[in-house]
N, C-alpha and C positions, 0 to 999 in steps of 0.2 A: 502493500501498499505506498500510495505519495502523496504529499502534501500537494494539491494544485491551484490552491486562492487561499487567502485571508483576506477577509474584507470587514472593516470598522464602519459599524451604523451606527449614527449620531440622530436620536431621537429625539422630540424638544415637545415640551406641552407649549400651546398659543400663548402663553400666559404666564411669566417666570418670575414669581417673586423677591423682594430684594431681603432675602430670610436663608439660615442656614440650614437648607432643605437639597441633598445631593437627590429627592426621589425626583424634580420636576424635569429631568432633565437624563439620559442613559447614552451610555454607548456600550451596544453588543459587538462584539469580537465572533463572527464565522466562520469558522475553519474549512475548506472543502478539498477531497480526497477522492481519487482516480476508482476508488471502490465506491462511490456516490454516498458515503458516508461520511455527514457534516458534525461537525463540535459546536457548540457555543460556548460562547464568554463573555465577561462583562468586567469594564472600567471604570471604577469610580475615579476620576481624576478631574483636571483640566479638559475636558473632552475632546475638544479638536488639538489640543498639544501632543494630546494621546495616541490621536489618528492620523496625527501627521507623524509619528515616532513609528507607527505600524506602516504605512501605507509610504510615507517617503522614500526619495531615492538615495541610490548609494552615493557618497558623498567620498567617503575611503575608508581603510578598513574598520578603522575605530569609530565610523562615523554610520552605518547603515540600516536603511529602514527597516523595521523589524522581520514584515513578510518576504524583502528579497532573501531574507538569511534563512526562513524556514522553507518557501516555496522547494519541492522536489525530492525532498527529505521524505523521512520513515516519521510519523504521528507515535508510534511505540515508544521512542526513543527521548522520552521527556529530559533524561535528568541531560542527557549530549544538548538537547536544544537549548534546553535551560541554557548551559554557557555557551555555547555557542551565539546565542541571544545578547547575553551578558558583556560576551566579549566584542562581540562584533558593532555593538553600539555603548560601549563601555565610556565614548566620552560624554555622551547627553543620557548615561539610563544605569548609571551605580545611583541613584536615588531619583526620586521624584514623578515627575509625569514618564521617563524613558523606562522605569523599573514598573508602573502603572501597568503600561502598554502590555510586555511582555508576560504581565501575570492573566491578563484578559487572553493571549494566547494559550500561553500553559494550560487553563482552563478547559478550552476547547479540545487539545489534545488529550485530558482527559476523559473527558465526553464522547471524545472518537475512541480511543482503549474501552472504553466501558462500553459503549453501543458495536462492535467490532466482536467481542467477546460475548454479549450475552449479560453482562455484571455491572453493578451499581459501581460509583468510581469508590465508596468506602470498603469495596473488600477487595478491590482491587490493591487499594492503600492500607489491606492488612487486618481493618477494623471490624465491627461487629461488637462496640461494647454498648450499644444503646437499642433497643426499639424503637423509645422513642424520647423525647430530648426536650427537658422544661426550658420556659421561651420567657422574656418579657415584654411585654407591649413598649414598644419607644416611641414615643412622642415626644416636638418638640412643647414648650412649657403654652398656656394658654397667655392671652395679652395682658390679664391681672392674673393676681394669687386667686380670686373666685374663679376664674377661668376656668383656670388649672384645678380648682380643686373640685369643679363640675364632671372634667375630662377623666379627672381619676377615678369618680365615681363610673360613670359612663364604661371604663377599663376593667373596674371592679366587677361592674354588672356581664360583661363578658366573659367573664370566669378565669380572669388573667388573674394568677398570683403572684405577679411582679409585672411594676412599673416604673419607666425613668420617663425624667421628664427634663431638660435638658437646653441651652442657649438663652437666648435673649428672652426677656428680661433681664436672665441673671448675670450681677455684676453691676446692675447701677446705682445701689445704694444698701446700703447692710439690710438697711425695715424694708427695703422688697424682698431681697435675699433672704432675710427670714419668715417673711411672710407666705411666697413661694411654698418654701420647703412645710413652713407647717398646715399651708390647703391642703396642699397634695397627700400630707398623712392624713388630714381631715377627710378629704373625700374620700381615701381607701379605706380608710379603717384600720383595724389593730393589725390585724393578719396579713394582708399582703405584703412584701416586699418592698420598699421604695427605694429608686436609682435617681441619681440626682449626677448631672454631668454637665458644669460649671462652663464649659467652652470657653478655654483657655483666658479667662477676664482675669485674673491676679495676680500677685506677688505672694511667695512663698507664706508671708507671716498673716498677710488676707488669709488666704485661704485655710492656714491653720486654724485661725480665731470662726472661721468659716465652719470648719468641720467641727472643732468643737460644738459650736451653737448646733448646729446638723445631726449629731451627736440623742439631741434631746429628741427627737423625729424618730431616732434609730434605722437612719438610712444601713442601705445595703450597703455602697460603695458611694463615692465621691470621683468622679469621673473628670478628667484632663482639668484642672482648673487651673493648672500653668503652662505655659507658652512650652511646645514639644523639644526645645532643645534647652530649657533651664534643669540639666539633671542634676545639678551639685541642692536644686531648691524642692525637687521632687524629693528626694533622700531628705531632706531636712524635716518636711512635710511628712512621709512614709512614717519616718521612726519618730515622731512626737506626738504620731495620734494613732487611738483604736481605730478609726473609721479606715477601710478598707482604702485604697485609693486604685484608681483602674487610670490605665493610659497606655496608648499602641497604635491607635488608627491613624494616625500622623507618622508611623515609622514606613518604610519602604523595605529592609530585606534585613536578612536575621542578623549583619555588624550591626545595624542602628536597635535592634532589639536588643541586642547586648550591652549597651551603654545603657537604656530605662531601664533593663532589670540589675545589672551590675555596681551602677552611677547612680540610677535615679532611685532603685532598691524600692521600686512599685508593687502593689500586693497581689492584684490581676493584671493577666498581659493580654489584651486587645490587638487579637488579627483580624483584618479586613484581607479575603483573598483574594480581593478586586485592586490591592495594592501594594501587597507583599511581595507579591513574586508569582502569585499561584500556589497551589496546590504542592507542587515541589520545594518550593522554597518554605510553607506554612506549614509540612512536618516538623521539617527542620528547626524552626521558632519552636515547637510547640517542645519539641525531644530537648530546647536547650532550657527552656520554663521548668519540664518537669524533673532535670536534673537539677535545679536550682527550688525543687518544694514549691512553686509557683499554679496556679490555675490560671488558665489560659479563657478566654470567653471570645467570642466573633463579634466583628464591628461589621453592621450593614444598613442603610436608610436608600435601598435604593430597589431592586426590582426581584422577582422571586427567583433569579438565575443566583442573583448573590446570596440568596438566603438556602438555594437549595445546595450551592456547593459551601456555604457554612456547615450545613446537616451532615452534610459525608465528611468532611472533614474534623470535626466533633466527634462524631461517630467511630474516629478512624484513633483516637488518641487518649492515653487513663486520664487526664488532667483539665479534660473539657468541666466547666464549672457553669457555664446556663447561656444560649442562644438569643442573639438580640433579633426581633422581630418587628420591624415598623409597621407602626397604626397610625402615624399620623393623619388626621382626618379632614387636613386641606390639599392632601397631593394623593392623588389616585393613577398616576401614569402605571402604577408595576402593577394594576388590575388590566391594563390592556394588553401590553408584550410578552407574555407567554398564554399558551394554551390551557396551562396547568394555577391554579388561584389557590395557593397554599391556606392554611386555616389552622389555628389555634383550636385545640379541644381542653377544656381545664386547663388551661395553661401548659399544653405540652406540645410539640407537632412531631408530628410520624416522620422518622428515619425513610428517606425516600428509595423503593425496591424496585425499580426499573434500569432498564440498563444504562451507562452513562449518569449525567446530573439528573436525569429523569424530567426536561424541563423541552418545551419546544417552542418557538415565535411563533406567536400569533400573525402572519404574516400579514393579514387586513390593517393591522395596528401597524406595522412598521410602514406601510403606505402610508398612511394617513399621519401619521407623528414622524417621519424622516427627514430631515432637512439638511441633512449631509452623508 
């Protein structure tokens, strides 16, 4: 079997709001083969930058479009192709959009392998730890603390046992911060777990003060309170509070995750399959975390391709903690991109059992939302 084509498909809603919501558009990667088997992947990044990294021309041997590096190759050779892509675009691909673009191709290659062998990706990865995986409903904060409380009640009533709220208006002032978390807890009630994503808004001393205040509402974790490169700040924060500190969605590959784990001393390692280098790299990151006694969770706020990939990965490692399941009500592009619509039942997601990723594009939606 040989790869014949790599296509990066940019989908976008008619209206994209100025908010931290990566579910308003999507970059889907489709890899075709001469055997008629097609694989799907996804990239959550600056979408057109990643598209350029995939479809761009050859410049020189350290700056080549990723598609050119894999066309004509055997899709089963995922480890070798990962290194070929990394080396062939090392000027632009060691971190950031270039590495993110690799993630989508790698994911699609694993999808092809699973379809060719008639096996789900998690089985190819040697997994089988779970039949279902606990998830949390992931949402932006409401515009006010009171709206946040109402959202929390709705997610609780849908059966979620854990809910996360994040980003704006968190970080405007102390009063708002405390009220957001207080109302979220009030809306959830006593039993469900409450997770808070600060959205990179504080320095380490402010973050410590917030963590101590939020602990009164028994939060499950405090996510990304600091700038992603502030590893020393993360260490000071993690060592000074009993609240779990979670981070990792901004990291690109295992080397940057090592900085976050060993220097930043975080408690929960968050890995986005569409950014970290795909399955090939995510398995290695999880192993490094396991060696350090750290649990991992996925990051994903985009389509069900990302969610499905996360479920395969989490089912393939011994230190999976929980699965992020985007539930943002104001954005619904994810409901159209794939024919399969993933649903949580009583706070759990079923591990996919179909060959490959177990999701297929809705071609009508692709035609409707495609802009590049």
